[in-house]
C-alpha positions in Angstrom: 0.0 0.0 0.0 1.1 3.5 -0.7 -0.3 6.8 0.4 -1.4 9.0 -2.5 -2.6 12.6 -2.0 -5.0 14.0 -4.7 -5.3 17.8 -4.7 -8.4 19.1 -6.3 -8.3 22.3 -8.4 -10.0 24.1 -5.5 -7.3 23.0 -3.1 -9.3 20.3 -1.4 -6.9 17.3 -0.6 -7.7 13.6 -0.3 -5.0 11.3 1.0 -5.9 7.6 0.5 -4.1 4.3 0.6 -3.7 2.7 -2.8 -2.6 -0.9 -3.4 0.7 -1.5 -5.1 0.2 -2.4 -8.7 -2.9 -0.2 -9.0 -3.0 2.9 -11.1 -3.3 6.3 -9.6 -6.5 6.7 -11.7 -8.0 3.5 -10.2 -7.1 4.7 -6.7 -9.1 7.9 -7.4 -12.0 6.0 -8.8 -12.1 3.5 -5.9 -12.1 6.3 -3.4 -14.6 8.6 -5.2 -12.2 11.4 -5.7 -13.7 14.3 -7.7 -11.6 15.4 -10.6 -10.7 12.1 -12.2 -13.4 11.0 -14.7 -11.6 8.0 -16.1 -14.0 7.7 -19.0 -12.1 5.0 -20.9 -11.4 3.0 -17.7 -7.6 3.2 -18.0 -7.1 2.2 -21.7 -5.2 5.4 -22.6 -8.0 6.2 -25.1 -9.0 9.5 -23.6 -7.5 12.2 -21.4 -10.1 12.4 -18.6 -7.7 11.2 -16.0 -5.2 14.0 -16.6 -3.2 15.0 -13.6 -0.2 17.1 -12.7 2.5 15.2 -10.7 3.8 17.4 -7.9 7.2 18.8 -8.8 8.8 16.9 -5.8 7.7 13.6 -7.3 8.2 14.0 -11.1 11.7 12.4 -11.1 10.4 9.3 -9.4 7.2 9.0 -11.5 8.8 10.0 -14.8 7.5 11.9 -17.7 4.9 10.9 -20.2 5.7 8.4 -23.0 5.2 9.6 -26.6 1.8 7.9 -26.9 0.7 9.3 -23.6 2.0 12.7 -24.6 -0.1 12.5 -27.8 -3.2 11.6 -25.8 -2.6 14.5 -23.4 -3.0 16.9 -26.4 -6.7 16.1 -26.1 -7.0 17.1 -22.4 -9.5 19.8 -21.5 -7.0 21.7 -19.3 -3.5 23.0 -20.1 -0.8 20.5 -20.3 2.4 21.1 -18.4 5.8 19.4 -18.1 4.4 17.5 -15.1 1.2 16.4 -16.9 0.5 12.7 -16.9 -2.5 10.4 -17.5 -3.1 8.9 -14.1 -4.0 5.6 -15.6 -0.4 5.3 -16.7 1.2 5.8 -13.3 1.4 2.5 -11.4 1.5 2.8 -7.6 4.5 1.1 -5.9 6.0 1.3 -2.5 8.5 3.7 -3.9 5.7 6.1 -4.6 4.4 6.2 -1.0 3.5 9.8 -0.3 2.9 10.7 -4.0 1.1 14.0 -4.6 -0.9 14.7 -7.7 -2.8 17.8 -8.6 -6.0 17.6 -10.5 -6.8 20.1 -13.4 -9.8 22.4 -13.4 -11.6 20.4 -16.0 -11.5 16.9 -17.6 -13.9 17.6 -20.5 
């Protein structure tokens, strides 16, 4: 299990335990976190699980792959260097304490 903090656009934070091997997106869905729509269910076929990885964590999480970057071009909110699709971030013990910020809109 790893602790993941989701920070909504309005500043509301939710810290939840997410099982290793689970995506950051699934952790949000399982815990009813507002701001992650996950319309495609994690198939990297939409951008409704867009998030911004906190600067302190981007080196451990890594940047988006080329296909992920291409999908992020369809996100409703601005993309940044820390933008990721949360369905593509797999939680591990190394990510205990991860912080992700959610954009203003997913559509």
